[in-house]
Wavefront OBJ file of the C-alpha trace (Angstrom):
o trace
v 43.622 19.280 3.798
v 43.979 15.826 2.296
v 41.694 12.838 2.784
v 43.813 11.265 5.531
v 43.839 14.458 7.582
v 40.032 14.664 7.259
v 39.766 11.059 8.480
v 42.019 11.784 11.459
v 39.931 14.847 12.385
v 36.726 12.843 12.094
v 38.197 10.066 14.237
v 39.235 12.591 16.899
v 35.729 14.089 16.934
v 34.215 10.612 17.147
v 36.435 9.668 20.096
v 35.526 12.919 21.878
v 31.824 12.246 21.400
v 32.251 8.713 22.769
v 34.005 9.953 25.920
v 31.196 12.478 26.517
v 28.525 9.806 25.918
v 27.310 11.849 22.958
v 26.667 8.949 20.580
v 23.454 7.025 20.228
v 23.564 3.568 21.653
v 20.956 1.016 22.608
v 19.606 1.521 26.088
v 17.963 -1.167 28.179
v 14.410 -0.359 29.256
v 11.957 -2.561 31.097
v 9.348 -3.549 30.248
v 10.157 -2.617 26.658
v 6.583 -2.506 25.347
v 5.023 -0.470 28.162
v 3.857 3.133 28.057
v 5.939 3.760 31.188
v 9.387 2.148 31.442
v 12.351 2.099 33.791
v 15.915 2.846 32.753
v 18.777 3.059 35.224
v 16.255 3.183 38.059
v 14.311 6.124 36.596
v 10.678 5.926 35.525
v 10.186 7.349 32.027
v 7.202 7.873 29.737
v 7.925 5.789 26.629
v 7.225 8.126 23.704
v 8.976 5.911 21.152
v 6.832 2.791 21.437
v 4.556 1.366 18.754
v 2.400 0.095 21.594
v 0.286 3.225 21.932
v -2.796 1.293 23.123
v -0.886 -0.865 25.604
v -2.152 -4.048 23.963
v 1.215 -5.857 23.966
v 1.021 -6.175 27.743
v -2.756 -6.698 28.015
v -3.501 -10.038 29.700
v -6.208 -11.065 27.178
v -3.919 -10.317 24.230
v -1.037 -12.231 25.810
v -3.325 -15.215 26.508
v -4.611 -15.229 22.920
v -1.052 -14.957 21.578
v 0.067 -17.864 23.762
v -2.814 -20.027 22.534
v -2.118 -19.083 18.905
v 1.565 -19.989 19.297
v 0.595 -23.325 20.845
v -1.711 -24.071 17.936
v 0.150 -22.560 14.955
v 3.784 -21.994 15.962
v 5.736 -18.760 16.060
v 5.988 -17.593 12.474
v 4.746 -17.706 8.935
v 7.920 -19.395 7.626
v 8.513 -16.533 5.217
v 6.869 -13.665 3.386
v 3.285 -14.548 2.374
v 3.993 -13.636 -1.245
v 6.717 -16.268 -1.343
v 5.454 -19.037 0.915
v 1.729 -18.452 1.276
v -0.308 -17.844 4.405
v -1.710 -20.112 7.067
v -5.486 -20.516 7.320
v -5.341 -18.513 10.577
v -3.608 -15.590 8.821
v -6.125 -15.600 5.969
v -9.028 -15.736 8.424
v -7.567 -12.785 10.330
v -7.219 -10.770 7.101
v -10.864 -11.449 6.273
v -12.028 -10.553 9.781
v -9.985 -7.340 9.800
v -11.345 -6.360 6.388
v -14.879 -6.744 7.716
v -14.025 -4.829 10.903
v -14.472 -1.453 9.241
v -17.174 -2.742 6.965
v -15.876 -0.759 4.012
v -16.686 -1.998 0.561
v -13.145 -1.208 -0.593
v -11.626 -3.482 2.076
v -13.992 -6.318 1.211
v -13.306 -5.926 -2.532
v -9.541 -5.933 -1.981
v -9.733 -9.116 0.122
v -12.040 -10.852 -2.361
v -9.841 -9.880 -5.306
v -6.659 -11.076 -3.552
v -8.379 -14.377 -2.758
v -9.496 -14.788 -6.383
v -5.985 -14.006 -7.635
v -4.669 -16.793 -5.401
v -7.226 -19.192 -6.940
v -6.032 -18.121 -10.391
v -2.403 -18.863 -9.548
v -1.154 -15.337 -8.839
v -0.226 -14.193 -5.357
v -1.301 -10.793 -4.034
v -2.117 -9.191 -0.706
v -4.962 -6.865 0.234
v -3.807 -3.680 1.943
v -6.586 -2.284 4.120
v -7.100 0.193 6.954
v -5.087 1.150 9.009
v -2.255 0.684 6.485
v -4.226 2.889 4.078
v -6.978 5.464 4.612
v -10.468 4.036 5.288
v -12.239 3.398 1.997
v -9.041 3.441 -0.088
v -7.874 -0.186 -0.055
v -5.348 -1.552 -2.522
v -4.093 -4.886 -3.777
v -0.333 -5.280 -3.501
v 1.560 -7.316 -6.036
v 5.298 -7.678 -6.404
v 6.675 -8.157 -9.900
v 10.376 -8.891 -9.643
v 13.053 -8.606 -12.300
v 13.792 -12.312 -11.892
v 10.453 -13.233 -13.493
v 10.370 -14.375 -17.095
v 8.319 -12.538 -19.689
v 5.969 -15.519 -19.773
v 5.427 -15.326 -15.995
v 4.844 -11.569 -16.142
v 2.320 -11.981 -18.961
v 0.563 -14.717 -16.970
v 0.367 -12.466 -13.896
v -0.818 -9.464 -15.937
v -3.523 -11.601 -17.545
v -4.722 -12.852 -14.164
v -4.672 -9.334 -12.696
v -6.750 -8.065 -15.618
v -9.193 -10.979 -15.446
v -9.739 -10.866 -11.678
v -9.644 -7.085 -11.444
v -12.357 -6.764 -14.084
v -14.380 -9.609 -12.609
v -14.234 -8.124 -9.088
v -14.853 -4.552 -10.246
v -11.562 -3.150 -8.966
v -10.181 -2.056 -12.350
l 1 2 3 4 5 6 7 8 9 10 11 12 13 14 15 16 17 18 19 20 21 22 23 24 25 26 27 28 29 30 31 32 33 34 35 36 37 38 39 40 41 42 43 44 45 46 47 48 49 50 51 52 53 54 55 56 57 58 59 60 61 62 63 64 65 66 67 68 69 70 71 72 73 74 75 76 77 78 79 80 81 82 83 84 85 86 87 88 89 90 91 92 93 94 95 96 97 98 99 100 101 102 103 104 105 106 107 108 109 110 111 112 113 114 115 116 117 118 119 120 121 122 123 124 125 126 127 128 129 130 131 132 133 134 135 136 137 138 139 140 141 142 143 144 145 146 147 148 149 150 151 152 153 154 155 156 157 158 159 160 161 162 163 164 165 166 167
């Protein structure tokens, strides 16, 4: 069987699946972030949501989000490693690091803050993104950087890491 015959067979199978509604397609559910949703009039338990605690529809969370949007806008204007972070984002990172009270989280946040002061951008990665007590500092070294820039960043990482006791 040649390539064109294989393509025709695949196309026929694809068309058959479409007519039998056997292909994945986006389905409208409402409300999208709820633990229980409605689709085509049926009530369904939403097992695919990232909203396992139901906080996206909690009235206090929605009120706080509305106030934050009023005060700070709707986005960060880009990735923090490229554009920086707002004071509100940095405050939240610090508060979240202290939430678990782990020394590793606090060290990672302090070290990332010191790196910023030294002219190198990094982000602390803390629980729940990593296991409690195993925090990391994320840096991105891209191929577009010059050798001079990479040496600068490596020097700052070494200086701050040693100073903060993380390396």
